[in-house]
SERO-4910 file (N, C-alpha, C, O; in steps of 0.05 Angstrom, whole numbers):
BEGIN
 pado doro    nc1    nc2    nc3   cac1   cac2   cac3    cc1    cc2    cc3    oc1    oc2    oc3
  Unk    A   -396   -386    -39   -420   -371    -45   -413   -344    -57   -426   -335    -76
  Unk    A   -392   -331    -47   -384   -305    -58   -375   -308    -87   -382   -292   -104
  Unk    A   -359   -329    -92   -350   -333   -120   -373   -338   -139   -371   -330   -162
  Unk    A   -393   -352   -130   -416   -358   -147   -431   -333   -155   -444   -332   -176
  Unk    A   -430   -312   -138   -443   -287   -144   -428   -271   -166   -440   -260   -184
  Unk    A   -401   -270   -163   -386   -252   -180   -371   -266   -203   -357   -253   -218
  Unk    A   -374   -292   -206   -359   -306   -227   -370   -301   -255   -357   -307   -274
  Unk    A   -393   -289   -256   -404   -281   -282   -409   -251   -283   -414   -238   -263
  Unk    A   -408   -240   -307   -413   -212   -311   -441   -207   -320   -448   -213   -343
  Unk    A   -458   -198   -301   -486   -192   -307   -493   -164   -298   -478   -154   -281
  Unk    A   -514   -152   -308   -522   -126   -299   -527   -126   -268   -521   -106   -255
  Unk    A   -537   -148   -257   -543   -149   -229   -516   -147   -213   -514   -132   -193
  Unk    A   -496   -163   -222   -471   -163   -208   -457   -136   -208   -447   -127   -187
  Unk    A   -457   -124   -231   -444    -98   -233   -460    -76   -218   -448    -59   -205
  Unk    A   -486    -79   -218   -503    -60   -203   -498    -63   -173   -498    -43   -158
  Unk    A   -492    -87   -164   -486    -92   -136   -460    -78   -128   -459    -66   -107
  Unk    A   -440    -79   -145   -415    -65   -140   -420    -35   -139   -409    -21   -122
  Unk    A   -436    -25   -158   -442      4   -159   -456     13   -133   -450     34   -122
  Unk    A   -476     -3   -124   -491      4   -100   -472      4    -76   -474     22    -59
  Unk    A   -454    -15    -74   -435    -16    -52   -417      8    -53   -411     20    -32
  Unk    A   -408     16    -77   -391     40    -79   -406     65    -70   -395     81    -55
  Unk    A   -431     67    -78   -448     90    -70   -451     91    -40   -448    113    -28
  Unk    A   -456     69    -27   -460     68      2   -434     76     16   -435     93     34
  Unk    A   -412     64      9   -386     70     23   -376     98     17   -365    111     35
  Unk    A   -380    107     -7   -372    134    -14   -386    155      3   -374    173     14
  Unk    A   -412    152      6   -428    172     21   -427    167     51   -431    185     67
  Unk    A   -420    142     59   -414    138     88   -391    155     96   -390    166    118
  Unk    A   -371    156     79   -347    172     85   -354    202     84   -347    218    101
  Unk    A   -369    210     63   -375    238     59   -392    250     81   -390    273     88
  Unk    A   -410    234     93   -429    244    113   -416    246    141   -430    251    160
  Unk    A   -390    242    142   -376    248    167   -377    279    172   -378    288    195
  Unk    A   -376    293    150   -377    323    151   -398    331    131   -393    329    107
  Unk    A   -420    341    140   -443    346    122   -444    375    113   -464    384    102
  Unk    A   -423    391    119   -424    419    111   -427    423     81   -437    443     71
  Unk    A   -417    403     66   -417    405     36   -445    405     25   -450    414      2
  Unk    A   -465    394     40   -492    392     29   -506    420     27   -527    423     15
  Unk    A   -494    440     40   -505    467     39   -495    483     16   -504    506     12
  Unk    A   -478    472      0   -467    486    -24   -473    469    -49   -466    446    -51
  Unk    A   -487    482    -68   -493    468    -93   -468    459   -108   -467    437   -119
  Unk    A   -448    477   -108   -423    470   -122   -409    446   -109   -399    429   -123
  Unk    A   -410    445    -82   -398    422    -68   -412    396    -74   -400    375    -77
  Unk    A   -439    398    -76   -455    374    -82   -448    364   -110   -444    340   -114
  Unk    A   -446    382   -129   -438    375   -156   -410    362   -157   -406    343   -171
  Unk    A   -392    374   -141   -365    363   -139   -364    334   -129   -351    317   -139
  Unk    A   -380    329   -107   -381    302    -96   -393    282   -116   -383    260   -118
  Unk    A   -414    290   -129   -427    273   -149   -407    267   -172   -404    245   -182
  Unk    A   -392    289   -180   -373    285   -201   -350    266   -193   -342    250   -209
  Unk    A   -341    268   -168   -320    250   -158   -330    221   -158   -315    203   -166
  Unk    A   -355    217   -150   -366    190   -149   -368    179   -178   -361    156   -182
  Unk    A   -376    196   -197   -379    186   -224   -351    179   -236   -349    159   -251
  Unk    A   -330    193   -229   -304    186   -238   -294    160   -226   -282    144   -239
  Unk    A   -300    156   -200   -293    131   -187   -308    108   -199   -297     86   -203
  Unk    A   -334    112   -205   -350     92   -218   -338     85   -246   -335     62   -253
  Unk    A   -330    106   -261   -318    102   -287   -291     87   -284   -284     71   -302
  Unk    A   -277     92   -263   -251     78   -258   -256     48   -255   -241     32   -266
  Unk    A   -275     41   -239   -282     13   -234   -291      0   -260   -282    -22   -267
  Unk    A   -309     13   -274   -319      2   -299   -297     -1   -320   -295    -21   -334
  Unk    A   -280     20   -322   -258     19   -342   -238     -3   -336   -229    -17   -355
  Unk    A   -231     -7   -311   -212    -28   -304   -224    -56   -311   -210    -73   -321
  Unk    A   -250    -59   -305   -263    -85   -312   -263    -88   -342   -259   -111   -352
  Unk    A   -269    -67   -357   -269    -68   -386   -242    -75   -398   -240    -92   -415
  Unk    A   -221    -63   -387   -193    -69   -397   -187    -98   -393   -176   -111   -411
  Unk    A   -194   -109   -369   -188   -136   -362   -202   -156   -381   -190   -175   -391
  Unk    A   -228   -151   -385   -243   -170   -402   -238   -167   -432   -236   -186   -446
  Unk    A   -236   -142   -441   -233   -136   -469   -207   -148   -480   -205   -156   -503
  Unk    A   -186   -148   -463   -160   -157   -472   -153   -186   -463   -130   -195   -465
  Unk    A   -174   -200   -454   -170   -228   -447   -155   -234   -422   -146   -256   -418
  Unk    A   -152   -213   -405   -137   -217   -380   -154   -229   -358   -143   -237   -337
  Unk    A   -180   -231   -363   -198   -245   -344   -221   -257   -360   -225   -250   -383
  Unk    A   -235   -274   -346   -259   -285   -359   -282   -265   -357   -278   -243   -347
  Unk    A   -305   -273   -366   -328   -255   -366   -340   -256   -337   -361   -267   -332
  Unk    A   -326   -242   -319   -335   -242   -291   -335   -213   -281   -328   -194   -295
  Unk    A   -344   -210   -256   -344   -184   -243   -322   -181   -222   -322   -162   -206
  Unk    A   -304   -200   -221   -283   -200   -201   -266   -175   -202   -260   -163   -181
  Unk    A   -258   -166   -226   -240   -143   -228   -254   -118   -217   -242   -102   -203
  Unk    A   -280   -114   -223   -295    -92   -212   -296    -93   -182   -293    -73   -168
  Unk    A   -302   -117   -171   -304   -121   -142   -277   -115   -129   -277   -101   -109
  Unk    A   -255   -125   -140   -229   -121   -127   -221    -91   -128   -209    -81   -109
  Unk    A   -227    -78   -151   -220    -50   -153   -235    -34   -131   -224    -16   -119
  Unk    A   -261    -40   -127   -276    -28   -106   -265    -33    -78   -262    -15    -62
  Unk    A   -257    -58    -73   -246    -65    -47   -220    -50    -41   -215    -42    -19
  Unk    A   -204    -47    -62   -179    -32    -58   -184     -2    -53   -170     11    -38
  Unk    A   -204      8    -67   -211     36    -63   -219     43    -34   -212     65    -24
  Unk    A   -233     24    -21   -242     31      6   -220     24     27   -224     28     51
  Unk    A   -197     14     18   -175     10     37   -166     36     49   -160     38     73
  Unk    A   -167     57     33   -157     84     41   -179    104     35   -178    118     15
  Unk    A   -199    107     52   -223    123     46   -217    153     42   -233    167     30
  Unk    A   -195    163     53   -188    191     49   -185    198     20   -186    222     12
  Unk    A   -181    178      4   -179    182    -25   -204    195    -36   -203    210    -55
  Unk    A   -227    190    -23   -253    201    -33   -254    231    -32   -272    243    -43
  Unk    A   -235    244    -18   -234    273    -17   -210    284    -31   -201    306    -25
  Unk    A   -199    268    -49   -174    277    -63   -179    276    -93   -172    257   -107
  Unk    A   -192    297   -104   -199    297   -132   -175    296   -151   -177    284   -172
  Unk    A   -152    307   -143   -129    306   -160   -119    278   -165   -113    271   -188
  Unk    A   -118    262   -144   -109    234   -147   -130    217   -162   -123    201   -179
  Unk    A   -155    222   -157   -177    207   -171   -176    212   -201   -178    194   -217
  Unk    A   -172    238   -208   -171    245   -237   -146    235   -250   -146    224   -272
  Unk    A   -123    238   -236    -98    229   -247    -98    199   -252    -89    190   -272
  Unk    A   -109    184   -232   -110    155   -235   -128    147   -258   -123    128   -272
  Unk    A   -150    162   -262   -169    156   -284   -155    160   -311   -159    144   -329
  Unk    A   -140    182   -313   -126    187   -338   -105    165   -344   -101    157   -367
  Unk    A    -91    157   -323    -71    135   -326    -85    109   -335    -74     95   -352
  Unk    A   -108    104   -325   -123     80   -334   -130     82   -364   -129     62   -378
  Unk    A   -138    106   -372   -144    110   -401   -119    104   -418   -120     93   -440
  Unk    A    -95    112   -407    -70    107   -421    -64     77   -422    -56     66   -442
  Unk    A    -68     64   -399    -62     35   -397    -80     20   -417    -72      0   -429
  Unk    A   -105     28   -419   -124     15   -437   -113     16   -466   -113     -5   -480
  Unk    A   -102     39   -474    -91     41   -501    -66     24   -504    -61     12   -525
  Unk    A    -49     24   -484    -24      9   -486    -28    -21   -486    -14    -35   -501
  Unk    A    -46    -31   -470    -51    -60   -470    -63    -69   -496    -57    -91   -506
  Unk    A    -80    -52   -508    -92    -60   -533    -72    -59   -557    -80    -66   -579
  Unk    A    -48    -51   -552    -27    -51   -573    -21    -79   -583     -9    -82   -604
  Unk    A    -28    -99   -567    -22   -127   -575    -35   -134   -602    -27   -153   -615
  Unk    A    -56   -119   -609    -69   -125   -635    -53   -114   -659    -58   -121   -682
  Unk    A    -34    -95   -653    -17    -83   -673    -33    -66   -693    -23    -60   -715
  Unk    A    -57    -58   -685    -74    -41   -702    -73    -12   -691    -74     -8   -667
  Unk    A    -70      7   -709    -69     36   -702    -49     41   -679    -55     55   -660
  Unk    A    -25     29   -682     -6     31   -660      3     59   -654      6     67   -631
  Unk    A      7     75   -675     16    103   -671     -5    119   -656      1    135   -639
  Unk    A    -30    116   -664    -52    130   -651    -54    122   -622    -59    139   -604
  Unk    A    -51     97   -616    -52     87   -589    -29     98   -572    -33    105   -549
  Unk    A     -5     99   -583     18    109   -568     14    139   -563     21    149   -541
  Unk    A      4    154   -582     -1    182   -578    -22    187   -557    -19    204   -539
  Unk    A    -44    173   -559    -66    176   -540    -56    170   -512    -62    184   -493
  Unk    A    -42    147   -509    -32    139   -482    -13    161   -471    -15    168   -447
  Unk    A      5    171   -487     24    191   -478      9    217   -470     15    230   -450
  Unk    A    -11    224   -486    -27    248   -480    -41    245   -453    -41    264   -437
  Unk    A    -54    222   -448    -67    217   -423    -48    218   -399    -55    228   -378
  Unk    A    -24    208   -403     -4    208   -382      4    236   -375      7    243   -351
  Unk    A      9    253   -395     16    280   -390     -7    296   -377     -2    313   -360
  Unk    A    -31    289   -385    -55    302   -371    -56    293   -342    -61    310   -325
  Unk    A    -50    268   -337    -50    258   -309    -29    272   -293    -33    278   -269
  Unk    A     -6    278   -305     16    291   -291      9    319   -282     22    329   -263
  Unk    A    -10    332   -295    -18    358   -286    -32    357   -259    -33    377   -245
  Unk    A    -44    334   -252    -58    331   -227    -40    317   -206    -43    323   -182
  Unk    A    -22    300   -214     -3    287   -196     23    283   -212     25    265   -229
  Unk    A     42    301   -208     65    303   -226     79    276   -231     85    270   -254
  Unk    A     84    261   -210    100    237   -214     86    214   -228     98    193   -233
  Unk    A     61    218   -235     48    198   -252     60    199   -280     54    182   -297
  Unk    A     77    220   -285     91    221   -311    109    198   -315    118    192   -337
  Unk    A    116    184   -293    133    160   -295    120    138   -312    134    119   -321
  Unk    A     94    140   -316     81    119   -332     89    121   -362     82    104   -378
  Unk    A    105    142   -369    117    142   -395    135    118   -399    139    109   -422
  Unk    A    146    108   -377    162     84   -379    146     61   -391    156     45   -406
  Unk    A    120     60   -384    102     39   -395     98     43   -425     95     23   -439
  Unk    A     98     68   -434     96     73   -463    120     61   -477    117     47   -498
  Unk    A    144     66   -467    168     56   -480    170     26   -477    181     13   -495
  Unk    A    161     15   -455    160    -14   -452    142    -27   -474    149    -47   -485
  Unk    A    120    -14   -478    101    -23   -499    113    -22   -527    108    -39   -543
  Unk    A    128      0   -532    142      2   -557    161    -21   -561    163    -33   -583
  Unk    A    177    -27   -540    196    -49   -541    182    -75   -547    192    -91   -563
  Unk    A    159    -80   -534    145   -105   -538    133   -108   -565    132   -131   -576
  Unk    A    124    -86   -578    107    -89   -601    118    -76   -627    117    -88   -648
  Unk    A    127    -51   -625    132    -35   -649    159    -21   -648    160      3   -656
  Unk    A    179    -34   -639    205    -20   -635    220    -15   -661    238      2   -662
  Unk    A    213    -29   -682    228    -27   -707    223     -1   -722    240      8   -737
  Unk    A    201     11   -717    194     37   -730    203     59   -711    192     63   -690
  Unk    A    224     74   -719    236     95   -702    215    117   -695    218    130   -674
  Unk    A    195    121   -712    176    142   -707    160    136   -682    150    155   -669
  Unk    A    157    111   -674    142    105   -650    156    115   -625    143    119   -604
  Unk    A    183    118   -626    198    128   -603    194    158   -600    199    169   -578
  Unk    A    187    171   -622    184    201   -621    157    210   -613    153    232   -603
  Unk    A    137    193   -616    109    200   -612    104    212   -584     90    232   -581
  Unk    A    115    200   -562    110    211   -535    119    241   -533    107    256   -518
  Unk    A    140    248   -547    150    276   -546    132    295   -561    129    318   -555
  Unk    A    118    284   -582     98    300   -596     75    306   -578     64    328   -577
  Unk    A     67    285   -562     45    288   -543     53    308   -521     37    324   -512
  Unk    A     78    307   -513     88    326   -493     86    355   -503     78    373   -489
  Unk    A     93    359   -528     92    386   -540     63    395   -540     58    419   -534
  Unk    A     44    378   -547     16    385   -548      5    393   -521     -8    414   -518
  Unk    A     12    378   -500      3    384   -473     17    409   -463      4    425   -449
  Unk    A     42    413   -469     57    437   -461     44    462   -472     41    482   -458
  Unk    A     36    461   -497     23    484   -510     -3    490   -495     -9    514   -489
  Unk    A    -19    469   -490    -44    473   -476    -40    484   -447    -55    501   -438
  Unk    A    -19    473   -434    -13    481   -407     -5    511   -406    -14    526   -388
  Unk    A     13    519   -424     22    547   -425     -1    565   -431     -4    587   -419
  Unk    A    -18    557   -450    -41    574   -457    -60    577   -433    -70    599   -428
  Unk    A    -65    555   -419    -82    556   -395    -70    573   -373    -84    588   -359
  Unk    A    -43    572   -370    -29    588   -350    -33    618   -356    -36    633   -337
  Unk    A    -31    625   -381    -34    653   -389    -63    663   -385    -68    685   -376
  Unk    A    -82    645   -391   -110    653   -389   -119    656   -360   -132    675   -352
  Unk    A   -110    637   -343   -119    636   -315    -98    648   -296   -100    645   -271
  Unk    A    -77    661   -307    -57    674   -291    -43    655   -271    -41    661   -248
  Unk    A    -35    632   -281    -21    612   -265      9    614   -270     18    615   -293
  Unk    A     25    615   -249     54    616   -252     64    588   -257     67    572   -238
  Unk    A     68    581   -282     73    554   -290     99    543   -279    100    519   -270
  Unk    A    120    559   -277    145    550   -266    142    543   -237    152    522   -228
  Unk    A    129    560   -222    125    556   -193    108    531   -189    112    515   -170
  Unk    A     88    527   -206     70    504   -205     86    478   -208     83    459   -193
  Unk    A    104    477   -228    120    454   -234    140    448   -211    145    425   -204
  Unk    A    152    470   -201    171    467   -179    157    455   -154    169    439   -140
  Unk    A    133    464   -149    118    455   -126    110    426   -128    112    410   -109
  Unk    A    100    418   -152     89    392   -155    110    370   -161    104    346   -158
  Unk    A    134    378   -169    154    358   -177    174    352   -155    195    340   -160
  Unk    A    168    360   -130    186    355   -108    187    325   -102    168    310   -107
  Unk    A    210    316    -92    215    288    -85    218    285    -55    232    301    -42
  Unk    A    205    265    -44    208    260    -15    206    229    -11    186    217    -16
  Unk    A    228    218     -1    229    189      3    219    180     31    216    156     35
  Unk    A    215    199     48    207    192     76    179    180     77    161    189     63
  Unk    A    175    161     95    149    149    100    142    152    130    144    133    145
  Unk    A    136    177    137    130    183    165    105    200    168    103    217    186
  Unk    A     87    196    149     63    213    148     39    204    164     19    218    166
  Unk    A     41    180    176     18    168    189      8    186    213     25    193    230
  Unk    A    -17    193    213    -28    209    235    -41    192    257    -46    202    279
  Unk    A    -46    166    251    -56    148    271    -49    120    264    -41    114    242
  Unk    A    -52    102    284    -43     74    280    -60     60    259    -50     41    246
  Unk    A    -85     68    255   -102     54    236    -92     58    207    -95     41    191
  Unk    A    -81     82    202    -69     87    175    -45     68    171    -41     58    149
  Unk    A    -30     65    192     -6     48    191    -15     19    186     -3      4    170
  Unk    A    -36     10    201    -46    -17    198    -57    -22    169    -52    -42    157
  Unk    A    -72     -2    159    -83     -4    132    -61     -7    111    -63    -23     93
  Unk    A    -40      9    115    -17      8     97     -3    -20     98      3    -31     77
  Unk    A      0    -30    122     13    -56    125     -3    -79    113      7    -96    100
  Unk    A    -30    -78    117    -47    -98    106    -47    -97     76    -46   -118     63
  Unk    A    -48    -73     65    -49    -70     36    -23    -81     24    -24    -94      3
  Unk    A      0    -75     36     25    -85     25     26   -116     26     36   -128      8
  Unk    A     15   -127     47     14   -156     49     -4   -168     27      4   -188     14
  Unk    A    -27   -156     22    -45   -165      1    -31   -162    -26    -32   -180    -43
  Unk    A    -17   -140    -30     -3   -135    -56     19   -155    -60     23   -165    -83
  Unk    A     34   -162    -39     55   -182    -42     44   -209    -49     55   -224    -65
  Unk    A     21   -216    -37      8   -242    -42      0   -244    -71      7   -264    -84
  Unk    A    -15   -225    -81    -25   -226   -109     -2   -222   -129     -2   -234   -150
  Unk    A     17   -205   -122     40   -200   -139     57   -225   -142     65   -232   -164
  Unk    A     62   -239   -120     77   -264   -121     62   -286   -137     74   -301   -152
  Unk    A     36   -287   -133     19   -306   -148     22   -302   -178     25   -321   -194
  Unk    A     20   -276   -187     23   -270   -215     50   -277   -226     53   -289   -247
  Unk    A     71   -270   -210     98   -276   -219    103   -306   -222    116   -315   -241
  Unk    A     94   -321   -203     99   -350   -203     83   -365   -224     92   -386   -233
  Unk    A     61   -354   -232     44   -368   -252     46   -355   -280     32   -364   -298
  Unk    A     64   -336   -283     66   -321   -308     73   -340   -332     62   -337   -354
  Unk    A     90   -359   -327     99   -377   -348     76   -396   -357     78   -408   -379
  Unk    A     55   -398   -341     33   -415   -348     11   -400   -364     -9   -412   -372
  Unk    A     15   -374   -367     -6   -358   -381     -4   -363   -411     17   -371   -421
  Unk    A    -25   -358   -426    -24   -361   -455     -2   -343   -467      0   -319   -459
  Unk    A     13   -353   -486     35   -339   -497     27   -312   -509     42   -292   -507
  Unk    A      3   -311   -521     -6   -287   -534    -12   -264   -514    -13   -241   -522
  Unk    A    -16   -271   -489    -23   -252   -468      0   -244   -450     -3   -227   -432
  Unk    A     23   -257   -455     46   -252   -437     54   -222   -435     59   -212   -414
  Unk    A     55   -209   -458     63   -181   -459     43   -164   -444     50   -144   -430
  Unk    A     17   -171   -446     -4   -155   -431     -1   -159   -401     -3   -139   -386
  Unk    A      4   -183   -392      7   -188   -364     33   -174   -353     33   -163   -331
  Unk    A     54   -174   -370     78   -160   -362     74   -130   -359     85   -117   -342
  Unk    A     57   -119   -377     51    -90   -375     34    -84   -350     37    -63   -338
  Unk    A     16   -103   -343      1    -99   -318     20    -99   -294     17    -82   -276
  Unk    A     39   -118   -294     58   -119   -271     76    -94   -271     81    -83   -250
  Unk    A     84    -85   -295    100    -61   -296     85    -36   -287     96    -19   -273
  Unk    A     59    -36   -293     42    -14   -284     40    -13   -254     41      9   -242
  Unk    A     39    -37   -242     37    -38   -212     63    -27   -200     62    -11   -181
  Unk    A     86    -35   -211    112    -26   -199    117      3   -204    129     17   -188
  Unk    A    107     14   -227    109     42   -231     92     58   -211    100     79   -202
  Unk    A     69     46   -205     52     58   -184     66     60   -157     63     79   -142
  Unk    A     81     39   -150     96     39   -126    118     60   -127    123     74   -107
  Unk    A    130     63   -150    151     84   -153    139    112   -151    152    130   -139
  Unk    A    115    116   -161    102    142   -158     98    148   -128    102    171   -119
  Unk    A     89    128   -113     85    131    -85    111    138    -70    112    156    -53
  Unk    A    133    124    -78    158    128    -64    170    156    -69    180    168    -51
  Unk    A    167    166    -94    180    191   -101    163    216    -92    175    237    -87
  Unk    A    137    213    -91    120    236    -86    124    249    -59    128    236    -39
  Unk    A    123    276    -59    123    291    -35     94    292    -24     76    282    -38
  Unk    A     90    303     -1     63    303     12     51    275     11     29    271      3
  Unk    A     68    256     20     60    228     18     36    221     36     32    233     57
  Unk    A     20    203     26     -3    192     40    -10    165     29     -2    158      7
  Unk    A    -26    150     44    -35    124     34    -49    125      8    -48    106     -9
  Unk    A    -63    147      3    -80    149    -21    -63    149    -47    -74    142    -68
  Unk    A    -37    155    -44    -20    155    -68    -17    127    -80     -9    124   -103
  Unk    A    -24    107    -64    -23     79    -74    -46     73    -94    -48     51   -104
  Unk    A    -63     93    -99    -86     89   -117    -77     80   -144    -91     66   -158
  Unk    A    -52     87   -153    -43     80   -179    -37     50   -181    -34     39   -203
  Unk    A    -35     36   -158    -31      7   -158    -57     -8   -157    -56    -33   -161
  Unk    A    -79      5   -152   -104    -10   -148   -113    -25   -173   -120    -49   -171
  Unk    A   -113    -12   -196   -123    -25   -220   -107    -49   -229   -118    -70   -233
  Unk    A    -80    -46   -231    -65    -70   -238    -66    -92   -217    -66   -116   -224
  Unk    A    -68    -85   -191    -70   -105   -171    -97   -119   -172    -98   -143   -166
  Unk    A   -118   -105   -179   -144   -117   -182   -144   -138   -205   -157   -159   -203
  Unk    A   -129   -132   -227   -127   -151   -249   -111   -175   -240   -118   -198   -247
  Unk    A    -90   -171   -225    -74   -193   -215    -90   -210   -195    -87   -235   -195
  Unk    A   -106   -197   -178   -123   -212   -159   -144   -229   -174   -149   -252   -167
  Unk    A   -155   -218   -195   -174   -233   -212   -161   -257   -225   -172   -279   -225
  Unk    A   -136   -252   -235   -121   -274   -247   -116   -297   -227   -117   -320   -234
  Unk    A   -111   -289   -202   -106   -309   -181   -131   -326   -176   -130   -350   -173
  Unk    A   -154   -312   -174   -179   -326   -168   -187   -344   -190   -198   -366   -186
  Unk    A   -181   -336   -215   -191   -351   -238   -173   -374   -247   -180   -390   -264
  Unk    A   -149   -377   -234   -133   -400   -241   -145   -425   -228   -161   -423   -209
  Unk    A   -139   -448   -239   -151   -473   -229   -143   -479   -201   -119   -483   -196
  Unk    A   -162   -479   -182   -157   -485   -154   -183   -492   -141   -204   -487   -151
  Unk    A   -181   -505   -117   -206   -512   -103   -223   -487    -97   -213   -466    -91
  Unk    A   -249   -490    -99   -267   -468    -95   -265   -457    -67   -269   -433    -63
  Unk    A   -259   -474    -48   -257   -465    -20   -235   -444    -17   -238   -424     -3
  Unk    A   -212   -448    -31   -190   -429    -31   -198   -402    -42   -191   -381    -32
  Unk    A   -214   -403    -64   -224   -379    -76   -241   -363    -56   -238   -339    -53
  Unk    A   -259   -378    -43   -277   -365    -23   -261   -353      0   -267   -331      8
  Unk    A   -241   -367      9   -225   -357     32   -210   -331     24   -210   -312     39
  Unk    A   -198   -331      0   -183   -308     -9   -202   -284    -11   -195   -262     -1
  Unk    A   -225   -287    -23   -243   -264    -27   -254   -256      1   -256   -232      6
  Unk    A   -261   -274     18   -272   -268     44   -252   -252     61   -259   -232     73
  Unk    A   -227   -261     61   -206   -248     76   -201   -220     66   -198   -201     81
  Unk    A   -201   -217     39   -196   -190     27   -219   -172     34   -215   -148     40
  Unk    A   -244   -182     33   -267   -165     40   -266   -157     69   -272   -134     76
  Unk    A   -258   -175     87   -256   -169    115   -235   -148    120   -239   -130    136
  Unk    A   -212   -150    106   -191   -131    110   -200   -103    100   -194    -83    113
  Unk    A   -214   -102     77   -223    -77     66   -243    -64     85   -242    -40     90
  Unk    A   -262    -79     95   -282    -68    113   -270    -58    139   -277    -37    149
  Unk    A   -251    -74    150   -237    -65    174   -222    -39    171   -224    -21    187
  Unk    A   -206    -38    149   -190    -13    145   -208     11    139   -202     33    148
  Unk    A   -230      6    125   -248     29    119   -260     40    144   -258     64    150
  Unk    A   -273     23    160   -288     33    184   -269     42    206   -276     59    222
  Unk    A   -245     31    207   -226     40    227   -215     67    222   -205     81    240
  Unk    A   -217     76    197   -206    103    190   -227    124    187   -221    147    181
  Unk    A   -252    117    193   -274    137    192   -271    157    215   -287    175    217
***
């Protein structure tokens, strides 16, 4: 029954995902209602929700536009379900914005398979990644995905290897100018945000630990499914699927390296994992298996969300 609802992309299906997002977002926000007394805080909350909505829509668009999924709402649904795994993310604007910019970069890099406007796409992707790094420094590791894309598609032109550094120069100029205008100590800012911490001992309660463990299990399941079925994918889409998998592993690396660690740092893995989950559901298999997978994932998401309220 669940698969029959989301197997097609219709305004009703997408509206359903948006309504669910709205409900869960404000369920979390209304734990502390002090923000409703400030107009600026209200605008900030609405702005955060709109960015989260754009994140879900953009990931669904990337998946369908590049042939990584059929015309369904699965990717949007899975992105939403992963978002509510760690509800504290809803109060972390830096991670939400950084992840959104990374998605904009991934969109440009996956579309490189058309070999049209390759230099513009590489520059745009690099620019978005450096913008993302201003909010979460270690998201700069997604530059690896830029160079992976160059290797896959346009490695013969040496100028494509230089483009990310041109984007770095552009963002550096903007960053320095902003630092001077707003009196920000840029060196201290970079030193603070670029710290490395490998320890994973940040859990404040058992439910965060459980949510982390369940998410890793889900990620292993869908990651293994993608890896084992990769050779059966259409040849023309292999590079795109490989970039999705690389994006997921870079997200894991961002989590491992980042200081001030928290479950929310896994947000960078949500979008690629949602595409991999969609790919798993859409491969040829009995409908009952599809229903079970989606039902179990929904149950896990609901449990982890409400247990952490």
